[in-house]
C-alpha positions as CSV (number, residue, x, y, z in Angstrom):
1,M,63.6,157.6,-14.0
2,K,64.5,155.5,-10.9
3,R,66.4,158.6,-9.5
4,L,63.2,160.7,-10.0
5,I,61.0,158.1,-8.1
6,I,63.4,157.7,-5.3
7,Q,63.6,161.5,-4.8
8,R,59.9,161.7,-4.7
9,L,59.7,158.7,-2.3
10,I,62.3,160.4,0.1
11,A,60.2,163.5,0.1
12,L,57.0,161.6,1.2
13,P,57.7,160.9,5.0
14,P,57.8,164.7,5.9
15,V,54.6,165.3,3.9
16,I,52.8,162.4,5.5
17,F,53.9,163.6,9.0
18,V,52.6,167.1,8.3
19,V,49.3,165.6,7.1
20,T,48.8,163.5,10.1
21,M,49.6,166.4,12.5
22,I,47.0,168.6,10.7
23,T,44.4,165.9,10.6
24,F,44.9,165.3,14.4
25,S,44.9,169.0,15.2
26,L,41.7,169.8,13.1
27,V,39.7,167.4,15.1
28,L,40.8,168.8,18.5
29,L,39.6,172.2,17.3
30,M,36.1,170.9,17.0
31,P,33.8,172.5,19.6
32,T,32.1,169.3,20.7
33,D,33.6,166.8,23.3
34,P,33.4,163.2,22.2
35,T,32.5,162.1,25.6
36,D,29.3,164.3,25.5
37,I,28.3,162.6,22.3
38,I,28.9,159.1,23.8
39,M,27.2,159.8,27.2
40,G,24.3,162.0,25.8
41,E,22.3,163.7,28.6
42,E,23.4,161.3,31.2
43,V,25.8,162.8,33.8
44,N,27.7,160.1,35.7
45,P,31.2,161.1,36.9
46,A,32.3,157.5,37.2
47,L,31.0,156.7,33.6
48,L,32.7,160.0,32.3
49,E,36.0,159.0,33.9
50,R,35.9,155.6,32.3
51,V,35.0,156.7,28.9
52,T,37.6,159.5,29.1
53,R,40.2,156.9,30.0
54,E,39.1,154.5,27.3
55,L,39.4,157.1,24.6
56,G,42.8,158.4,25.9
57,L,41.6,161.8,26.5
58,D,43.1,161.9,30.0
59,K,46.6,161.8,28.5
60,P,48.5,164.8,27.2
61,I,48.0,165.8,23.6
62,P,51.4,164.7,22.3
63,V,50.8,161.3,23.9
64,Q,47.3,161.1,22.3
65,Y,48.9,161.8,18.9
66,I,51.5,159.1,19.3
67,N,48.8,156.6,20.3
68,W,46.7,157.6,17.4
69,I,49.4,157.6,14.8
70,S,50.5,154.1,16.2
71,D,47.0,152.8,15.6
72,V,46.9,154.3,12.1
73,F,50.1,152.6,11.0
74,T,48.7,149.3,12.2
75,G,45.5,149.8,10.2
76,D,43.4,150.7,13.2
77,L,41.3,154.0,12.6
78,R,39.3,153.5,15.8
79,H,35.5,153.0,15.9
80,S,32.8,155.3,14.8
81,I,30.9,157.0,17.7
82,R,27.6,156.9,15.9
83,T,27.6,153.4,14.2
84,H,30.2,151.7,16.5
85,L,31.8,150.1,13.4
86,P,35.3,150.3,12.7
87,V,36.2,153.4,10.6
88,T,38.3,151.2,8.4
89,T,35.2,149.3,7.5
90,E,33.2,152.3,6.9
91,L,35.8,153.5,4.5
92,K,36.2,150.3,2.7
93,N,32.4,150.3,2.0
94,R,32.4,153.8,0.6
95,I,35.6,154.2,-1.2
96,P,34.5,152.2,-4.2
97,V,31.5,154.7,-4.8
98,T,33.8,157.8,-4.6
99,L,36.4,156.1,-6.8
100,E,33.8,155.2,-9.4
101,L,32.4,158.8,-9.4
102,G,36.0,160.2,-9.6
103,I,37.3,157.9,-12.3
104,L,34.2,158.3,-14.5
105,G,34.1,162.1,-14.0
106,L,37.9,162.4,-14.8
107,A,37.5,160.1,-17.9
108,L,34.6,162.2,-19.2
109,S,36.5,165.4,-18.6
110,L,39.6,164.2,-20.4
111,I,37.6,162.8,-23.3
112,V,35.8,166.0,-23.8
113,A,38.4,168.6,-22.7
114,I,41.5,167.5,-24.7
115,P,40.0,167.1,-28.2
116,V,38.0,170.4,-27.8
117,G,41.0,172.2,-26.4
118,I,43.2,171.0,-29.4
119,I,40.5,172.0,-31.9
120,S,40.1,175.5,-30.3
121,A,43.8,176.1,-30.4
122,S,44.1,175.1,-34.0
123,R,41.2,177.3,-35.1
124,P,41.4,180.3,-32.7
125,N,38.5,182.8,-32.7
126,S,36.4,180.4,-34.8
127,A,32.8,179.5,-33.9
128,I,34.1,176.3,-32.2
129,D,36.6,178.2,-30.1
130,S,33.9,180.7,-29.1
131,A,31.5,178.0,-28.2
132,A,34.3,176.2,-26.2
133,T,35.2,179.5,-24.4
134,L,31.7,180.1,-23.4
135,F,31.2,176.6,-22.1
136,A,34.4,176.9,-20.1
137,M,33.3,180.2,-18.5
138,W,30.0,178.7,-17.7
139,G,31.4,175.5,-16.3
140,V,33.8,177.3,-13.9
141,A,31.0,179.8,-12.8
142,M,28.3,177.1,-12.2
143,P,28.3,175.6,-8.7
144,N,28.3,171.9,-8.8
145,F,25.4,171.5,-6.2
146,F,23.1,173.9,-8.3
147,L,24.0,172.2,-11.6
148,G,23.2,168.8,-9.9
149,I,19.8,170.2,-8.8
150,L,19.0,171.4,-12.3
151,L,20.0,168.1,-13.9
152,I,17.7,166.2,-11.3
153,Y,14.8,168.6,-12.1
154,L,15.2,168.3,-15.9
155,F,16.0,164.7,-16.6
156,A,14.5,163.0,-13.5
157,V,11.5,165.2,-12.6
158,I,10.4,166.7,-15.9
159,L,11.5,164.1,-18.5
160,G,11.8,161.1,-16.3
161,W,14.7,159.7,-18.4
162,L,17.1,159.0,-15.5
163,P,16.8,158.3,-11.8
164,A,17.4,161.1,-9.3
165,I,18.7,159.2,-6.3
166,A,19.0,155.5,-7.1
167,Y,22.5,154.2,-6.4
168,V,22.9,150.4,-7.1
169,P,26.4,148.8,-6.7
170,F,28.0,147.7,-10.0
171,S,28.4,144.2,-8.7
172,E,24.6,143.9,-8.3
173,D,23.4,145.5,-11.6
174,P,26.0,147.1,-13.9
175,W,23.3,148.7,-16.1
176,L,21.4,150.3,-13.3
177,N,24.6,151.4,-11.6
178,L,25.8,153.2,-14.8
179,K,22.4,154.6,-15.5
180,G,22.2,156.1,-11.9
181,M,25.8,157.5,-12.3
182,I,25.1,159.6,-15.3
183,L,23.8,162.7,-13.7
184,P,26.3,162.7,-10.8
185,V,29.2,162.2,-13.2
186,I,28.0,165.1,-15.4
187,A,27.5,167.4,-12.5
188,F,30.8,166.3,-11.0
189,S,32.9,166.6,-14.3
190,T,31.7,170.0,-15.6
191,T,34.0,172.1,-13.7
192,H,37.0,169.8,-14.3
193,T,36.2,169.7,-18.0
194,A,36.1,173.6,-18.2
195,V,39.5,173.9,-16.5
196,L,41.2,171.2,-18.5
197,M,39.8,172.4,-21.7
198,R,41.2,176.0,-21.2
199,Q,44.5,174.6,-20.0
200,T,44.8,172.4,-23.1
201,R,43.9,175.3,-25.5
202,S,46.4,177.6,-23.7
203,A,49.2,175.0,-23.7
204,M,48.6,174.1,-27.4
205,L,48.6,177.7,-28.4
206,E,51.9,178.2,-26.8
207,V,53.5,175.3,-28.4
208,L,52.0,175.9,-32.0
209,R,54.0,179.2,-32.0
210,Q,57.3,177.3,-31.6
211,D,59.8,177.1,-34.4
212,Y,59.8,173.3,-34.5
213,V,56.1,173.2,-35.2
214,R,56.5,175.5,-38.2
215,T,59.3,173.4,-39.3
216,A,57.1,170.2,-39.1
217,H,54.7,172.1,-41.3
218,A,57.4,173.1,-43.8
219,K,58.3,169.4,-44.2
220,G,54.9,168.5,-45.3
221,F,53.6,166.7,-42.3
222,T,49.9,166.4,-42.1
223,E,47.9,168.7,-39.6
224,R,47.0,165.5,-37.6
225,K,50.6,164.4,-37.3
226,V,51.9,167.8,-36.3
227,M,49.2,168.1,-33.6
228,T,49.6,164.6,-32.1
229,R,53.4,163.9,-32.5
230,H,54.9,167.3,-32.0
231,A,52.5,169.8,-30.4
232,L,50.3,167.8,-28.1
233,K,53.2,165.8,-26.7
234,N,55.0,169.0,-25.7
235,A,51.9,170.6,-24.3
236,L,51.3,167.7,-22.0
237,T,53.4,168.9,-19.2
238,P,51.3,171.7,-18.0
239,L,48.2,169.8,-18.6
240,I,49.6,167.0,-16.3
241,T,50.0,169.7,-13.6
242,V,46.3,170.9,-13.9
243,A,45.1,167.2,-14.2
244,G,47.1,166.3,-11.0
245,L,45.5,169.1,-9.1
246,E,42.1,168.1,-10.4
247,V,42.6,164.4,-9.3
248,G,43.7,165.7,-5.9
249,Q,40.4,167.7,-5.6
250,L,38.2,164.8,-6.6
251,L,37.2,164.0,-2.9
252,A,36.4,167.6,-2.2
253,G,34.0,167.7,-5.2
254,S,32.5,164.3,-4.2
255,V,31.4,165.8,-0.9
256,I,28.9,168.1,-2.6
257,I,27.8,165.7,-5.4
258,E,27.4,162.6,-3.2
259,T,25.3,164.8,-0.9
260,V,23.0,166.2,-3.7
261,F,22.5,162.7,-5.2
262,G,22.5,160.6,-2.1
263,L,25.5,158.6,-3.1
264,P,26.9,156.4,-0.2
265,G,30.6,157.5,-0.7
266,V,33.4,159.0,1.3
267,G,32.2,162.6,0.8
268,R,28.8,161.8,2.2
269,L,30.4,160.0,5.1
270,A,32.5,163.2,5.9
271,V,29.3,165.3,5.9
272,T,27.5,162.8,8.3
273,G,30.7,162.7,10.5
274,V,30.9,166.4,10.8
275,I,27.2,166.8,11.5
276,T,27.2,164.2,14.3
277,S,30.6,165.2,15.6
278,D,31.9,161.7,14.9
279,F,35.6,162.4,15.6
280,P,37.1,159.0,14.4
281,V,35.2,159.2,11.2
282,V,36.3,162.7,10.5
283,Q,39.9,161.8,11.2
284,G,39.7,158.8,9.0
285,V,38.1,160.8,6.1
286,L,40.8,163.6,6.5
287,L,43.5,161.0,6.5
288,F,42.1,159.3,3.4
289,A,42.0,162.7,1.7
290,G,45.5,163.6,2.6
291,A,46.7,160.3,1.2
292,W,44.8,160.7,-1.9
293,V,46.3,164.2,-2.6
294,I,49.8,162.9,-1.9
295,L,49.3,159.9,-4.2
296,A,47.9,162.1,-7.0
297,N,51.0,164.4,-6.8
298,L,53.3,161.5,-6.8
299,L,51.6,160.1,-10.0
300,A,51.7,163.5,-11.6
301,D,55.5,163.7,-10.9
302,I,56.2,160.3,-12.2
303,T,54.2,161.1,-15.3
304,Y,56.3,164.1,-15.8
305,G,59.3,161.9,-16.1
306,L,57.6,159.6,-18.6
307,V,56.5,162.5,-20.8
308,D,59.4,164.9,-20.6
309,P,63.0,163.5,-20.8
310,R,64.4,166.6,-19.2
311,V,62.6,165.8,-15.9
312,R,64.1,162.3,-16.0
313,S,67.6,163.5,-16.5
314,G,67.3,166.6,-14.0
């Protein structure tokens, strides 16, 4: 297991380097000049030269990258052009919202997808399997933003059961926080639930055809014991792969959901940064997204080793 972790950690620096290069390059491709945003309509050559020098834009691009990455490794992500606050502060204030949305959404997806996927695999072509297949097709086809709008219209506007846009920090009022997160979590988790459900069903069907499962049935083990101890454990590896990819995509999904429901998270910060051409904010969000994906894949690889002994010894 230690060897597996060391191998994955050794592979991280090249990946991090590529992520930082892409992050820095994407911002350079944006059509707006940051000096134009800072100066506005005022055209002052002396002021333009000073702003350009302060931002380091007068230096060659490789030097700009080295200066930027040096600041990143010291925890300095520069300041927002729009709010003049440190980007690190902006992210610290918004990451808890995105993490709450992602953790609750992923938890709901796993709670629903794994049991339903197991039942569908154990009873193929049954009414439950057909209903689960129909839900999975609908969940994958339904856009998150449209589902969010439908949920707001039904449960907030027509029924009045839940608030549409009313985020309250968990530290202030846990009940109002969870109540306000119900609709966003449902809209956020629907697609992930559908994907994980189909993957669980497919993996379980493949495992249930194996000889050792039939042997377990022949030995008189109960259906529950066969499913949990023999089938599910061996079906987890492909499920972990999909779950790792879904975790990596949490931030991408939060962009849409946070915008629809007005949640002050990292996704909404990214949208605001792009609209206002706030380059430091866009760079900070992209860097956070890259680090999130790298961490999700690292955890998935480590989980492989915990579940499958062949990976540990490979």
